[in-house]
VEXNU-5671 format. One record per residue (C-alpha): residue number from 1; residue in one letter; y, z, x. Coordinates in steps of 0.05 Angstrom, whole numbers. Layout:
VEXNU-5671
<node seq="NUM" type="A" c2="Y" c3="Z" c1="X"/>
...
***
This chain:
VEXNU-5671
<node seq="1" type="X" c2="0" c3="0" c1="0"/>
<node seq="2" type="X" c2="71" c3="-12" c1="23"/>
<node seq="3" type="X" c2="102" c3="52" c1="-1"/>
<node seq="4" type="X" c2="87" c3="115" c1="-42"/>
<node seq="5" type="X" c2="142" c3="164" c1="-59"/>
<node seq="6" type="X" c2="137" c3="238" c1="-72"/>
<node seq="7" type="X" c2="154" c3="222" c1="-145"/>
<node seq="8" type="X" c2="93" c3="176" c1="-148"/>
<node seq="9" type="X" c2="48" c3="229" c1="-120"/>
<node seq="10" type="X" c2="73" c3="282" c1="-168"/>
<node seq="11" type="X" c2="65" c3="235" c1="-227"/>
<node seq="12" type="X" c2="-6" c3="214" c1="-209"/>
<node seq="13" type="X" c2="-33" c3="283" c1="-192"/>
<node seq="14" type="X" c2="-1" c3="318" c1="-252"/>
<node seq="15" type="X" c2="-28" c3="265" c1="-299"/>
<node seq="16" type="X" c2="-98" c3="266" c1="-269"/>
<node seq="17" type="X" c2="-96" c3="341" c1="-280"/>
<node seq="18" type="X" c2="-71" c3="338" c1="-352"/>
<node seq="19" type="X" c2="-120" c3="282" c1="-371"/>
<node seq="20" type="X" c2="-177" c3="323" c1="-343"/>
<node seq="21" type="X" c2="-156" c3="382" c1="-386"/>
<node seq="22" type="X" c2="-149" c3="336" c1="-447"/>
<node seq="23" type="X" c2="-220" c3="311" c1="-436"/>
<node seq="24" type="X" c2="-245" c3="382" c1="-453"/>
<node seq="25" type="X" c2="-213" c3="379" c1="-522"/>
<node seq="26" type="X" c2="-246" c3="328" c1="-568"/>
<node seq="27" type="X" c2="-188" c3="331" c1="-617"/>
<node seq="28" type="X" c2="-139" c3="300" c1="-567"/>
<node seq="29" type="X" c2="-128" c3="225" c1="-559"/>
<node seq="30" type="X" c2="-97" c3="216" c1="-490"/>
<node seq="31" type="X" c2="-102" c3="140" c1="-488"/>
<node seq="32" type="X" c2="-26" c3="126" c1="-483"/>
<node seq="33" type="X" c2="-22" c3="175" c1="-424"/>
<node seq="34" type="X" c2="-83" c3="144" c1="-392"/>
<node seq="35" type="X" c2="-54" c3="73" c1="-399"/>
<node seq="36" type="X" c2="12" c3="96" c1="-369"/>
<node seq="37" type="X" c2="-24" c3="127" c1="-309"/>
<node seq="38" type="X" c2="-66" c3="64" c1="-298"/>
<node seq="39" type="X" c2="-3" c3="21" c1="-301"/>
<node seq="40" type="X" c2="29" c3="65" c1="-247"/>
<node seq="41" type="X" c2="-33" c3="60" c1="-204"/>
<node seq="42" type="X" c2="-36" c3="-16" c1="-214"/>
<node seq="43" type="X" c2="36" c3="-21" c1="-190"/>
<node seq="44" type="X" c2="26" c3="24" c1="-129"/>
<node seq="45" type="X" c2="-39" c3="-8" c1="-107"/>
<node seq="46" type="X" c2="-15" c3="-79" c1="-125"/>
<node seq="47" type="X" c2="-72" c3="-91" c1="-174"/>
<node seq="48" type="X" c2="-65" c3="-151" c1="-220"/>
<node seq="49" type="X" c2="-81" c3="-157" c1="-277"/>
<node seq="50" type="X" c2="-67" c3="-84" c1="-292"/>
<node seq="51" type="X" c2="-127" c3="-37" c1="-297"/>
<node seq="52" type="X" c2="-164" c3="-33" c1="-363"/>
<node seq="53" type="X" c2="-165" c3="39" c1="-391"/>
<node seq="54" type="X" c2="-233" c3="26" c1="-422"/>
<node seq="55" type="X" c2="-265" c3="16" c1="-353"/>
<node seq="56" type="X" c2="-252" c3="-27" c1="-293"/>
<node seq="57" type="X" c2="-290" c3="-37" c1="-228"/>
<node seq="58" type="X" c2="-224" c3="-44" c1="-191"/>
<node seq="59" type="X" c2="-199" c3="23" c1="-216"/>
<node seq="60" type="X" c2="-182" c3="67" c1="-155"/>
<node seq="61" type="X" c2="-192" c3="128" c1="-200"/>
<node seq="62" type="X" c2="-267" c3="115" c1="-191"/>
<node seq="63" type="X" c2="-256" c3="138" c1="-120"/>
<node seq="64" type="X" c2="-195" c3="184" c1="-125"/>
<node seq="65" type="X" c2="-214" c3="226" c1="-185"/>
<node seq="66" type="X" c2="-281" c3="255" c1="-163"/>
<node seq="67" type="X" c2="-256" c3="275" c1="-94"/>
<node seq="68" type="X" c2="-190" c3="301" c1="-122"/>
<node seq="69" type="X" c2="-223" c3="343" c1="-176"/>
<node seq="70" type="X" c2="-274" c3="377" c1="-131"/>
<node seq="71" type="X" c2="-232" c3="388" c1="-69"/>
<node seq="72" type="X" c2="-161" c3="407" c1="-87"/>
<node seq="73" type="X" c2="-175" c3="477" c1="-114"/>
<node seq="74" type="X" c2="-211" c3="503" c1="-52"/>
<node seq="75" type="X" c2="-166" c3="464" c1="-3"/>
<node seq="76" type="X" c2="-103" c3="496" c1="-31"/>
<node seq="77" type="X" c2="-131" c3="568" c1="-32"/>
<node seq="78" type="X" c2="-160" c3="561" c1="38"/>
<node seq="79" type="X" c2="-93" c3="536" c1="65"/>
<node seq="80" type="X" c2="-57" c3="594" c1="31"/>
<node seq="81" type="X" c2="-106" c3="645" c1="58"/>
<node seq="82" type="X" c2="-106" c3="620" c1="129"/>
<node seq="83" type="X" c2="-32" c3="604" c1="135"/>
<node seq="84" type="X" c2="3" c3="656" c1="92"/>
<node seq="85" type="X" c2="-45" c3="713" c1="79"/>
<node seq="86" type="X" c2="-90" c3="725" c1="139"/>
<node seq="87" type="X" c2="-79" c3="793" c1="173"/>
<node seq="88" type="X" c2="-130" c3="782" c1="229"/>
<node seq="89" type="X" c2="-156" c3="723" c1="268"/>
<node seq="90" type="X" c2="-101" c3="679" c1="238"/>
<node seq="91" type="X" c2="-87" c3="642" c1="304"/>
<node seq="92" type="X" c2="-162" c3="631" c1="316"/>
<node seq="93" type="X" c2="-173" c3="604" c1="246"/>
<node seq="94" type="X" c2="-114" c3="556" c1="251"/>
<node seq="95" type="X" c2="-138" c3="533" c1="320"/>
<node seq="96" type="X" c2="-208" c3="519" c1="293"/>
<node seq="97" type="X" c2="-181" c3="478" c1="235"/>
<node seq="98" type="X" c2="-131" c3="442" c1="279"/>
<node seq="99" type="X" c2="-187" c3="424" c1="327"/>
<node seq="100" type="X" c2="-228" c3="396" c1="269"/>
<node seq="101" type="X" c2="-168" c3="355" c1="246"/>
<node seq="102" type="X" c2="-160" c3="326" c1="316"/>
<node seq="103" type="X" c2="-235" c3="314" c1="327"/>
<node seq="104" type="X" c2="-272" c3="311" c1="260"/>
<node seq="105" type="X" c2="-344" c3="317" c1="284"/>
<node seq="106" type="X" c2="-401" c3="362" c1="264"/>
<node seq="107" type="X" c2="-399" c3="393" c1="333"/>
<node seq="108" type="X" c2="-326" c3="412" c1="326"/>
<node seq="109" type="X" c2="-338" c3="436" c1="255"/>
<node seq="110" type="X" c2="-391" c3="485" c1="279"/>
<node seq="111" type="X" c2="-359" c3="505" c1="346"/>
<node seq="112" type="X" c2="-352" c3="581" c1="348"/>
<node seq="113" type="X" c2="-294" c3="615" c1="383"/>
<node seq="114" type="X" c2="-299" c3="678" c1="425"/>
<node seq="115" type="X" c2="-279" c3="716" c1="362"/>
<node seq="116" type="X" c2="-337" c3="686" c1="323"/>
<node seq="117" type="X" c2="-293" c3="639" c1="283"/>
<node seq="118" type="X" c2="-309" c3="566" c1="267"/>
<node seq="119" type="X" c2="-282" c3="516" c1="217"/>
<node seq="120" type="X" c2="-350" c3="519" c1="183"/>
<node seq="121" type="X" c2="-348" c3="594" c1="168"/>
<node seq="122" type="X" c2="-275" c3="589" c1="145"/>
<node seq="123" type="X" c2="-293" c3="534" c1="96"/>
<node seq="124" type="X" c2="-355" c3="570" c1="74"/>
<node seq="125" type="X" c2="-316" c3="633" c1="58"/>
<node seq="126" type="X" c2="-264" c3="592" c1="20"/>
<node seq="127" type="X" c2="-320" c3="560" c1="-21"/>
<node seq="128" type="X" c2="-349" c3="629" c1="-34"/>
<node seq="129" type="X" c2="-284" c3="661" c1="-58"/>
<node seq="130" type="X" c2="-255" c3="599" c1="-92"/>
<node seq="131" type="X" c2="-313" c3="555" c1="-115"/>
<node seq="132" type="X" c2="-288" c3="486" c1="-138"/>
<node seq="133" type="X" c2="-336" c3="490" c1="-198"/>
<node seq="134" type="X" c2="-329" c3="559" c1="-229"/>
<node seq="135" type="X" c2="-382" c3="551" c1="-284"/>
<node seq="136" type="X" c2="-447" c3="511" c1="-288"/>
<node seq="137" type="X" c2="-483" c3="499" c1="-354"/>
<node seq="138" type="X" c2="-554" c3="472" c1="-353"/>
<node seq="139" type="X" c2="-603" c3="457" c1="-410"/>
<node seq="140" type="X" c2="-673" c3="451" c1="-381"/>
<node seq="141" type="X" c2="-734" c3="444" c1="-425"/>
<node seq="142" type="X" c2="-777" c3="477" c1="-402"/>
<node seq="143" type="X" c2="-748" c3="518" c1="-346"/>
<node seq="144" type="X" c2="-803" c3="523" c1="-296"/>
<node seq="145" type="X" c2="-770" c3="538" c1="-229"/>
<node seq="146" type="X" c2="-811" c3="535" c1="-165"/>
<node seq="147" type="X" c2="-832" c3="606" c1="-146"/>
<node seq="148" type="X" c2="-783" c3="635" c1="-96"/>
<node seq="149" type="X" c2="-738" c3="574" c1="-103"/>
<node seq="150" type="X" c2="-662" c3="581" c1="-114"/>
<node seq="151" type="X" c2="-664" c3="582" c1="-190"/>
<node seq="152" type="X" c2="-724" c3="629" c1="-192"/>
<node seq="153" type="X" c2="-688" c3="678" c1="-145"/>
<node seq="154" type="X" c2="-624" c3="672" c1="-184"/>
<node seq="155" type="X" c2="-657" c3="687" c1="-251"/>
<node seq="156" type="X" c2="-691" c3="748" c1="-220"/>
<node seq="157" type="X" c2="-625" c3="771" c1="-191"/>
<node seq="158" type="X" c2="-595" c3="767" c1="-261"/>
<node seq="159" type="X" c2="-656" c3="800" c1="-293"/>
<node seq="160" type="X" c2="-668" c3="736" c1="-333"/>
<node seq="161" type="X" c2="-741" c3="715" c1="-337"/>
<node seq="162" type="X" c2="-755" c3="640" c1="-336"/>
<node seq="163" type="X" c2="-766" c3="614" c1="-407"/>
<node seq="164" type="X" c2="-798" c3="555" c1="-441"/>
<node seq="165" type="X" c2="-752" c3="559" c1="-501"/>
<node seq="166" type="X" c2="-721" c3="489" c1="-509"/>
<node seq="167" type="X" c2="-660" c3="518" c1="-544"/>
<node seq="168" type="X" c2="-639" c3="562" c1="-485"/>
<node seq="169" type="X" c2="-579" c3="540" c1="-445"/>
<node seq="170" type="X" c2="-569" c3="575" c1="-378"/>
<node seq="171" type="X" c2="-496" c3="584" c1="-360"/>
<node seq="172" type="X" c2="-484" c3="605" c1="-288"/>
<node seq="173" type="X" c2="-418" c3="640" c1="-273"/>
<node seq="174" type="X" c2="-412" c3="615" c1="-201"/>
<node seq="175" type="X" c2="-346" c3="650" c1="-188"/>
<node seq="176" type="X" c2="-375" c3="717" c1="-210"/>
<node seq="177" type="X" c2="-437" c3="708" c1="-167"/>
<node seq="178" type="X" c2="-394" c3="691" c1="-107"/>
<node seq="179" type="X" c2="-353" c3="755" c1="-115"/>
<node seq="180" type="X" c2="-404" c3="807" c1="-137"/>
<node seq="181" type="X" c2="-409" c3="867" c1="-89"/>
<node seq="182" type="X" c2="-484" c3="872" c1="-98"/>
<node seq="183" type="X" c2="-490" c3="807" c1="-59"/>
<node seq="184" type="X" c2="-429" c3="804" c1="-14"/>
<node seq="185" type="X" c2="-412" c3="877" c1="-1"/>
<node seq="186" type="X" c2="-356" c3="923" c1="-22"/>
<node seq="187" type="X" c2="-303" c3="876" c1="6"/>
<node seq="188" type="X" c2="-329" c3="817" c1="-35"/>
<node seq="189" type="X" c2="-259" c3="803" c1="-62"/>
<node seq="190" type="X" c2="-230" c3="794" c1="7"/>
<node seq="191" type="X" c2="-225" c3="730" c1="47"/>
<node seq="192" type="X" c2="-267" c3="746" c1="108"/>
<node seq="193" type="X" c2="-301" c3="687" c1="144"/>
<node seq="194" type="X" c2="-343" c3="732" c1="189"/>
<node seq="195" type="X" c2="-383" c3="758" c1="130"/>
<node seq="196" type="X" c2="-419" c3="692" c1="118"/>
<node seq="197" type="X" c2="-466" c3="700" c1="178"/>
<node seq="198" type="X" c2="-507" c3="752" c1="139"/>
<node seq="199" type="X" c2="-494" c3="729" c1="68"/>
<node seq="200" type="X" c2="-552" c3="726" c1="19"/>
<node seq="201" type="X" c2="-563" c3="653" c1="3"/>
<node seq="202" type="X" c2="-586" c3="666" c1="-68"/>
<node seq="203" type="X" c2="-515" c3="682" c1="-91"/>
<node seq="204" type="X" c2="-481" c3="622" c1="-57"/>
<node seq="205" type="X" c2="-479" c3="557" c1="-97"/>
<node seq="206" type="X" c2="-412" c3="521" c1="-92"/>
<node seq="207" type="X" c2="-449" c3="455" c1="-98"/>
<node seq="208" type="X" c2="-502" c3="478" c1="-147"/>
<node seq="209" type="X" c2="-575" c3="494" c1="-132"/>
<node seq="210" type="X" c2="-638" c3="452" c1="-128"/>
<node seq="211" type="X" c2="-654" c3="407" c1="-163"/>
<node seq="212" type="X" c2="-581" c3="397" c1="-182"/>
<node seq="213" type="X" c2="-546" c3="400" c1="-115"/>
<node seq="214" type="X" c2="-485" c3="356" c1="-102"/>
<node seq="215" type="X" c2="-505" c3="306" c1="-48"/>
<node seq="216" type="X" c2="-438" c3="317" c1="-12"/>
<node seq="217" type="X" c2="-450" c3="392" c1="-5"/>
<node seq="218" type="X" c2="-492" c3="392" c1="58"/>
<node seq="219" type="X" c2="-440" c3="366" c1="107"/>
<node seq="220" type="X" c2="-390" c3="316" c1="81"/>
<node seq="221" type="X" c2="-352" c3="359" c1="30"/>
<node seq="222" type="X" c2="-346" c3="422" c1="74"/>
<node seq="223" type="X" c2="-320" c3="380" c1="132"/>
<node seq="224" type="X" c2="-272" c3="343" c1="87"/>
<node seq="225" type="X" c2="-244" c3="410" c1="62"/>
<node seq="226" type="X" c2="-235" c3="433" c1="134"/>
<node seq="227" type="X" c2="-200" c3="368" c1="154"/>
<node seq="228" type="X" c2="-153" c3="372" c1="94"/>
<node seq="229" type="X" c2="-135" c3="444" c1="109"/>
<node seq="230" type="X" c2="-125" c3="427" c1="182"/>
<node seq="231" type="X" c2="-78" c3="370" c1="162"/>
<node seq="232" type="X" c2="-37" c3="418" c1="120"/>
<node seq="233" type="X" c2="-32" c3="469" c1="176"/>
<node seq="234" type="X" c2="-11" c3="414" c1="224"/>
<node seq="235" type="X" c2="41" c3="388" c1="175"/>
<node seq="236" type="X" c2="71" c3="457" c1="161"/>
<node seq="237" type="X" c2="69" c3="495" c1="228"/>
<node seq="238" type="X" c2="104" c3="561" c1="244"/>
<node seq="239" type="X" c2="149" c3="563" c1="305"/>
<node seq="240" type="X" c2="137" c3="607" c1="367"/>
<node seq="241" type="X" c2="165" c3="668" c1="332"/>
<node seq="242" type="X" c2="120" c3="660" c1="272"/>
<node seq="243" type="X" c2="176" c3="634" c1="229"/>
<node seq="244" type="X" c2="179" c3="567" c1="194"/>
<node seq="245" type="X" c2="154" c3="550" c1="125"/>
<node seq="246" type="X" c2="160" c3="600" c1="68"/>
<node seq="247" type="X" c2="130" c3="602" c1="-2"/>
<node seq="248" type="X" c2="180" c3="602" c1="-59"/>
<node seq="249" type="X" c2="173" c3="601" c1="-135"/>
<node seq="250" type="X" c2="211" c3="552" c1="-179"/>
<node seq="251" type="X" c2="270" c3="600" c1="-183"/>
<node seq="252" type="X" c2="277" c3="602" c1="-108"/>
<node seq="253" type="X" c2="249" c3="672" c1="-98"/>
<node seq="254" type="X" c2="204" c3="688" c1="-39"/>
<node seq="255" type="X" c2="130" c3="694" c1="-55"/>
<node seq="256" type="X" c2="91" c3="742" c1="-10"/>
<node seq="257" type="X" c2="16" c3="729" c1="-20"/>
<node seq="258" type="X" c2="-2" c3="787" c1="26"/>
<node seq="259" type="X" c2="21" c3="835" c1="-27"/>
<node seq="260" type="X" c2="-29" c3="809" c1="-78"/>
<node seq="261" type="X" c2="-92" c3="851" c1="-84"/>
<node seq="262" type="X" c2="-158" c3="815" c1="-90"/>
<node seq="263" type="X" c2="-169" c3="740" c1="-92"/>
<node seq="264" type="X" c2="-114" c3="690" c1="-106"/>
<node seq="265" type="X" c2="-110" c3="660" c1="-175"/>
<node seq="266" type="X" c2="-165" c3="608" c1="-178"/>
<node seq="267" type="X" c2="-143" c3="578" c1="-244"/>
<node seq="268" type="X" c2="-124" c3="505" c1="-250"/>
<node seq="269" type="X" c2="-50" c3="523" c1="-263"/>
<node seq="270" type="X" c2="-51" c3="583" c1="-216"/>
<node seq="271" type="X" c2="1" c3="556" c1="-167"/>
<node seq="272" type="X" c2="35" c3="501" c1="-206"/>
<node seq="273" type="X" c2="105" c3="529" c1="-191"/>
<node seq="274" type="X" c2="94" c3="544" c1="-117"/>
<node seq="275" type="X" c2="140" c3="509" c1="-68"/>
<node seq="276" type="X" c2="139" c3="505" c1="8"/>
<node seq="277" type="X" c2="209" c3="513" c1="38"/>
<node seq="278" type="X" c2="232" c3="505" c1="109"/>
<node seq="279" type="X" c2="270" c3="567" c1="134"/>
***
């Protein structure tokens, strides 16, 4: 593309978000909004004739939307934790993510510093505390998990016996599992990358569990999250005195995330008014 303005980015991302929310309400008819978004995309990406809202193989949303929807939540929270909230190992975490940004390889992703920090454990902790998919609903008839497999262990953990009832829908609260002290310890609501070395695998499923695992979850998605966070850290650095970019609300008041107890708001609209300002 020749040019994309900040206004274009704001329009596209906000409309992707609102259309996604509208898709959850069957009473809404968002076709005019969808057509307007596709016209904007057609103009920006120089697509002619304009994209068909009923389906089009040239539609860049076929590529943009899945990645955008699954990555943005955890990328934003990880960036905020590492850059504006960390009280220990902040420099080491930023160095690990900057290194990954500069050299995006599996080796760099897993490279552990003297303090035991790597881009991999940072991303893993971000996925634990801020899972991109907060709830999973599955209807399986019959449910017959492999003994000692992930679903079998999970059902036992929740005191739910496997069932052959075809009417039973299992709803997994991923966010709750990722934050429960019985699995992650008393500091389960704290962002702490070092904990993941000894984490119980049964409670960790940011990409689902077999046989419904996202194929990007093994390597591609975690590395992409680390690269995106590294890009943000590189774009918004602090100076030598630790000053630089500040978080502000829409009224221009300073936002201090370090004063917030527990996890950051993981809702879709949790930080819609947050602004980065150069001081």
